[in-house]
KEKOL-452637 format. One record per residue (C-alpha): residue in three letters; x, y, z. Coordinates in Angstrom, 1 decimal. Example, Ala and Ser with C-alpha at 12.3 -4.5 7.8 and 13.67 -1.06 7.14 Angstrom:
2
R     r        u        v        w
R   ALA     12.3     -4.5      7.8
R   SER     13.7     -1.1      7.1
END
This chain:
325
R     r        u        v        w
R   MET    -57.1     -2.8    -30.3
R   ALA    -56.2     -2.6    -26.7
R   ASP    -55.2      0.7    -25.3
R   ALA    -51.4      0.8    -24.8
R   SER    -51.8      2.1    -21.2
R   THR    -53.9     -1.1    -20.2
R   GLU    -51.6     -3.8    -21.8
R   PRO    -49.6     -5.7    -19.4
R   LYS    -45.9     -4.7    -19.3
R   PRO    -43.2     -7.3    -19.7
R   ASN    -41.3     -8.4    -16.6
R   VAL    -38.0     -6.9    -17.5
R   VAL    -35.1     -8.5    -15.4
R   HIS    -31.8     -6.6    -15.3
R   PRO    -28.9     -9.1    -15.1
R   PRO    -26.3     -8.6    -12.5
R   GLN    -23.2     -6.7    -13.5
R   GLN    -21.0     -9.8    -13.3
R   LEU    -23.0    -11.5    -16.1
R   LEU    -21.9     -8.4    -18.3
R   GLY    -18.1     -9.1    -17.7
R   LEU    -17.5     -8.0    -14.1
R   VAL    -15.4    -10.4    -11.9
R   PRO    -16.7    -10.3     -8.4
R   ARG    -14.2     -9.3     -5.9
R   LYS    -14.1     -9.6     -2.1
R   ILE    -13.8     -6.0     -0.9
R   ARG    -13.1     -4.8      2.7
R   VAL    -13.9     -1.2      3.4
R   ILE    -11.5      0.6      5.9
R   GLY    -12.4      4.0      7.3
R   VAL     -9.5      6.2      8.4
R   PRO    -11.1      9.4      9.8
R   LEU     -7.7     11.2     10.2
R   ASP     -7.8     14.9     10.1
R   LEU     -4.6     15.7     12.0
R   GLY     -2.6     16.2      8.7
R   GLN     -4.2     19.6      7.8
R   THR     -5.6     22.6      9.6
R   ARG     -9.0     22.8      7.7
R   ARG    -11.3     20.5      9.8
R   GLY    -14.0     18.2      8.6
R   VAL    -12.3     15.5      6.7
R   ASP    -12.6     13.2      9.7
R   MET    -16.2     12.9      8.7
R   GLY    -15.4     11.8      5.1
R   PRO    -15.7      8.1      5.8
R   SER    -19.1      8.7      7.3
R   ALA    -20.3     10.8      4.3
R   VAL    -19.0      8.1      1.7
R   ARG    -20.8      5.4      3.8
R   VAL    -23.9      7.5      3.8
R   ALA    -23.7      7.8     -0.1
R   GLY    -24.1      4.1     -0.2
R   LEU    -20.7      2.7     -0.9
R   GLU    -21.3     -0.9      0.3
R   ALA    -24.8     -1.3     -1.1
R   ARG    -23.8      0.1     -4.5
R   LEU    -20.7     -2.1     -4.7
R   GLU    -22.9     -5.1     -4.0
R   GLU    -25.4     -4.2     -6.5
R   ILE    -22.8     -4.7     -9.2
R   GLY    -21.9     -8.1     -8.1
R   HIS    -19.0     -7.5     -5.5
R   HIS    -18.9     -9.0     -1.8
R   VAL    -18.3     -6.3      0.6
R   GLU    -17.3     -6.2      4.2
R   ASP    -17.1     -3.1      6.3
R   ALA    -14.3     -3.2      8.9
R   GLY    -15.2      0.0     10.5
R   ASN    -12.8      2.7     11.4
R   VAL     -9.1      2.8     12.5
R   PRO     -8.8      4.6     15.9
R   VAL     -7.6      8.2     15.5
R   ALA     -6.6     10.7     18.1
R   ILE     -8.5     14.0     18.4
R   ALA     -6.6     17.2     17.8
R   GLU     -8.0     18.9     20.8
R   GLN     -6.6     16.3     23.2
R   LYS     -3.1     16.4     21.7
R   LYS     -0.2     18.7     21.3
R   GLU      0.6     19.5     17.7
R   GLY      4.5     18.9     18.2
R   ALA      7.0     20.2     15.9
R   LYS      5.8     23.1     13.7
R   ASN      7.4     21.7     10.6
R   ALA      5.5     18.2     11.0
R   LYS      2.4     18.7     13.1
R   TYR      0.9     15.8     15.0
R   LEU      3.5     13.5     13.4
R   LYS      3.4     11.0     16.3
R   GLU     -0.2     10.5     16.2
R   ILE     -0.5     10.4     12.4
R   THR      2.3      7.7     12.5
R   GLN      0.4      5.6     15.1
R   THR     -2.7      5.7     13.0
R   CYS     -0.9      4.9      9.8
R   THR      0.8      1.9     11.5
R   LYS     -2.5      0.6     12.7
R   GLU     -4.0      1.1      9.3
R   ALA     -1.1     -0.7      7.6
R   GLU     -1.7     -3.8      9.7
R   LEU     -5.4     -3.8      8.8
R   VAL     -4.5     -3.5      5.1
R   LEU     -2.0     -6.1      5.4
R   LYS     -4.5     -8.5      7.2
R   THR     -7.0     -7.7      4.5
R   LEU     -4.8     -8.7      1.7
R   GLU     -3.8    -11.9      3.7
R   ALA     -7.5    -12.8      3.9
R   GLY     -7.8    -12.7      0.1
R   GLU     -9.7     -9.3      0.2
R   VAL     -9.2     -6.0     -1.7
R   PRO     -8.6     -3.0      0.6
R   LEU    -10.8     -0.1     -0.1
R   VAL     -9.7      2.7      2.2
R   ILE    -11.7      6.0      2.8
R   GLY    -10.1      8.9      4.5
R   GLY     -9.5     11.3      6.2
R   ASP     -6.8     13.5      4.8
R   HIS     -4.1     12.2      2.4
R   SER     -1.7     11.3      5.3
R   VAL     -3.5      8.0      5.4
R   ALA     -1.8      7.0      2.2
R   ALA      1.4      6.3      4.1
R   GLY     -0.4      3.6      6.0
R   THR     -2.3      2.2      3.0
R   VAL      0.8      2.0      0.8
R   SER      2.9      0.5      3.6
R   GLY      0.5     -2.4      4.1
R   VAL      0.1     -3.2      0.5
R   SER      3.9     -2.9     -0.1
R   GLU      4.7     -5.1      2.8
R   PHE      2.3     -7.9      1.8
R   TYR      3.7     -8.2     -1.6
R   ARG      7.3     -7.8     -0.4
R   ARG      6.9    -10.9      1.8
R   LYS      6.0    -12.7     -1.4
R   GLY      9.0    -11.3     -3.2
R   GLN      7.1     -8.9     -5.4
R   SER      7.0     -5.2     -5.7
R   ILE      4.0     -2.8     -6.3
R   GLY      3.4      0.3     -8.3
R   LEU      1.5      3.5     -7.2
R   ILE     -0.8      5.9     -9.1
R   TRP     -1.2      9.1     -7.2
R   ILE     -4.2     11.0     -8.6
R   ASP     -4.2     14.5     -7.1
R   ALA     -4.2     18.2     -7.6
R   HIS     -1.1     18.4     -5.4
R   GLY      2.3     16.8     -5.3
R   ASP      2.0     15.8     -1.6
R   ILE      5.8     15.3     -1.8
R   ASN      7.0     17.9      0.7
R   THR      9.2     17.2      3.7
R   PRO      9.5     18.9      7.1
R   ASP     12.4     20.8      5.6
R   THR     10.5     22.1      2.6
R   SER      6.9     22.3      3.7
R   PRO      5.6     25.9      3.9
R   SER      2.8     24.9      6.4
R   GLY      4.1     21.9      8.4
R   ASN      0.9     20.0      7.5
R   VAL      1.7     16.3      7.1
R   HIS     -1.1     15.7      4.5
R   GLY      1.3     17.5      2.1
R   MET      4.1     15.0      2.9
R   PRO      2.8     11.4      2.5
R   LEU      4.2     10.8     -1.0
R   GLY      7.6     12.1      0.4
R   ALA      7.4      9.7      3.1
R   ILE      6.5      6.8      0.8
R   MET      9.4      7.6     -1.5
R   GLY     11.9      7.9      1.5
R   LEU     12.5     11.6      1.3
R   GLY     11.6     12.6      4.8
R   LEU      9.7     11.8      8.0
R   PRO     11.6      8.6      8.9
R   GLU      9.1      7.7     11.5
R   LEU      6.3      7.5      8.8
R   ALA      8.6      6.4      6.0
R   ASN     10.0      3.3      7.8
R   ILE      6.7      1.5      8.8
R   TYR      7.9     -2.1      8.6
R   GLY     11.5     -1.0      8.7
R   TYR     12.3     -0.2      5.0
R   SER     12.0      2.6      2.6
R   PRO     11.0      3.6     -0.1
R   LYS      7.8      1.5     -0.3
R   VAL      7.6      1.9     -4.1
R   ALA     10.4      2.1     -6.8
R   PRO     10.5      5.7     -8.3
R   GLU      9.9      4.4    -11.9
R   ASN      6.8      2.7    -10.6
R   CYS      5.4      5.7     -9.0
R   VAL      3.2      8.0    -11.2
R   LEU      1.6     11.4    -10.3
R   VAL     -1.5     12.1    -12.4
R   GLY     -3.3     15.5    -12.8
R   ILE     -1.2     17.7    -10.6
R   ARG     -1.8     21.5    -11.0
R   ASP     -0.8     23.2     -7.7
R   VAL      2.8     22.4     -6.9
R   ASP      5.2     24.7     -4.8
R   GLY      8.8     25.3     -5.7
R   TYR     10.3     22.9     -3.3
R   GLU      7.9     20.2     -4.4
R   LYS      9.1     20.5     -7.9
R   GLU     12.7     19.8     -6.7
R   ASN     11.6     16.9     -4.6
R   ILE      9.8     15.4     -7.6
R   ARG     13.0     15.6     -9.6
R   ARG     14.9     14.3     -6.6
R   ALA     12.7     11.2     -6.2
R   GLY     12.7     10.4     -9.9
R   ILE      9.0      9.6    -10.1
R   GLU      6.9      9.9    -13.3
R   VAL      4.5     12.8    -13.7
R   PHE      1.6     13.8    -15.8
R   THR      0.3     17.4    -15.1
R   MET     -3.2     18.7    -16.0
R   ARG     -1.5     20.2    -19.1
R   ASP     -0.5     16.7    -20.3
R   ILE     -4.2     15.7    -19.9
R   ASP     -5.3     18.8    -21.7
R   GLU     -2.9     18.2    -24.6
R   ARG     -2.9     14.4    -24.8
R   GLY     -6.3     13.5    -23.4
R   MET     -7.2     11.3    -20.4
R   ARG     -7.1      8.0    -22.3
R   SER     -3.5      8.5    -23.5
R   VAL     -2.2      9.7    -20.1
R   MET     -3.9      7.0    -18.1
R   GLU     -2.8      4.2    -20.4
R   GLU      0.9      5.4    -20.1
R   ALA      0.5      5.9    -16.3
R   LEU     -0.7      2.4    -15.9
R   ARG      2.1      1.0    -18.0
R   MET      4.7      2.8    -16.1
R   ALA      3.2      1.8    -12.6
R   GLY      2.9     -1.8    -13.8
R   ARG      6.2     -2.5    -15.4
R   GLY      7.9     -5.2    -13.4
R   THR      5.3     -5.1    -10.6
R   VAL      2.4     -7.3     -9.5
R   GLY      0.0     -4.5     -9.8
R   TYR     -0.6     -1.1     -8.4
R   HIS     -2.3      0.8     -5.7
R   ILE     -4.7      3.7     -6.6
R   SER     -4.6      6.9     -4.4
R   LEU     -7.4      9.2     -5.4
R   ASP     -7.6     12.7     -3.8
R   MET    -11.0     14.2     -4.5
R   ASP     -9.4     17.6     -5.0
R   TRP     -8.1     16.3     -8.3
R   ILE    -11.5     16.8     -9.8
R   ASP    -12.7     20.3    -10.5
R   PRO    -14.5     22.1     -7.6
R   GLU    -17.5     22.5     -9.8
R   ASP    -18.0     18.7     -9.4
R   ALA    -16.3     18.1     -6.2
R   PRO    -16.9     21.2     -4.0
R   GLY    -16.5     19.4     -0.7
R   VAL    -12.6     19.1     -0.4
R   GLY    -10.2     20.7      1.9
R   THR     -7.9     22.3     -0.7
R   PRO     -9.9     23.0     -3.9
R   VAL     -8.0     24.2     -6.9
R   ARG     -9.6     25.4    -10.2
R   GLY     -8.9     23.5    -13.4
R   GLY     -9.2     19.9    -12.4
R   ALA    -10.5     16.9    -14.1
R   THR    -14.2     17.0    -15.3
R   TYR    -16.9     14.6    -14.1
R   ARG    -16.4     12.6    -17.3
R   GLU    -12.7     12.6    -17.3
R   ALA    -12.6     11.3    -13.8
R   HIS    -14.9      8.4    -14.6
R   LEU    -12.9      7.6    -17.8
R   ALA     -9.7      7.4    -15.7
R   MET    -11.4      4.9    -13.3
R   GLU    -12.9      3.0    -16.2
R   ILE     -9.5      2.6    -17.8
R   ILE     -8.1      1.3    -14.5
R   ALA    -10.8     -1.2    -14.2
R   ASP    -10.1     -2.4    -17.9
R   HIS     -6.4     -3.1    -17.0
R   ALA     -7.6     -5.2    -14.0
R   ARG     -4.3     -4.8    -12.2
R   MET     -5.6     -2.7     -9.2
R   LEU     -4.5     -4.2     -6.0
R   SER     -6.1     -1.6     -3.6
R   PHE     -7.9      1.6     -3.7
R   GLU     -8.4      4.7     -1.6
R   ILE    -10.4      7.8     -1.6
R   VAL     -9.4     10.8      0.6
R   GLU    -10.0     14.4      1.4
R   VAL    -13.8     14.3      1.3
R   ASN    -15.0     17.1      3.5
R   PRO    -18.8     17.1      4.1
R   VAL    -18.5     20.3      6.3
R   ILE    -18.0     22.3      3.0
R   ASP    -19.8     20.0      0.6
R   GLU    -23.2     20.6     -1.1
R   HIS    -25.8     18.0     -0.2
R   ASN    -23.1     15.2      0.0
R   ARG    -22.3     15.8     -3.8
R   THR    -18.6     15.1     -3.3
R   ALA    -19.1     11.9     -1.3
R   ASP    -21.6     10.6     -3.9
R   LEU    -19.2     11.3     -6.7
R   ALA    -16.5      9.4     -4.7
R   VAL    -18.8      6.4     -4.5
R   GLU    -19.5      6.7     -8.3
R   LEU    -15.8      6.7     -9.0
R   ALA    -15.2      3.8     -6.8
R   LEU    -17.8      1.9     -8.7
R   SER    -16.2      2.6    -12.0
R   ALA    -12.7      1.7    -10.7
R   PHE    -14.2     -1.7     -9.5
R   GLY    -15.7     -2.3    -12.9
R   LYS    -19.1     -0.7    -13.3
R   LYS    -19.8      0.0    -17.1
R   ILE    -22.3      2.0    -19.0
R   LEU    -23.2     -1.1    -21.0
END
């Protein structure tokens, strides 16, 4: 009997993911290295960190076609005045988000899926504006799933810091920052009943009032604890999808517990676990109604061996259809 170690091993061929049920998509990666929305520096390097973690190659490995459009130009804080204390660098942030919105719009017009990598969460005002405008021109509306530790729904009148990365959802819902809210000349960009906050756990008093004022749907971390991630995500996707062509997914990496995602600007204990985060993305992929996707607030300056950026790529893969089997 031949020794097992000397027997020739079969040539095992692993099928590409599309043969296992994945529908290939044309994806355009858009970097927005914006860090003007907060005082803790480093998120401007987030797009580079996510690229270094292999975003493009890993998406292509599972069968997608990926194009990297480079970065949207962003002003440097040291070269600008911060402006009003209750909305710092608003002029520069609006300029960046307007340029980003145009690139997102052109991406959709080309039949590609925008995958935006930030940058602080201010970039979402640009992403959502571009996606909303594309479908508005077709007579359709979109939904929004905002996955975050924070509400990001402050306004200049309610913000305790004046940092715009705590205000983009407020602008998207038309509560404040008219310069940012009225990109393409209309507001709100998403109907309140189609906007869903998922996983918030650090919300100030004024934000609670703004959430009620906006009339948006909310699932806190307590809801996830009590009901489980599957129940929450299924309900959130139903809400965002009712009467819409689909939805944009805005993922702030501080939604995940700092144990698994240490490299974020505003970490808060008690977030989603590694597996909960993947399950949420896998359920999004199962529903197949995601129009666009963004990952924000990766800060490699305070990360550990690029762990957070690597996790960001893994979650993007799950959202775009990677499966265990």
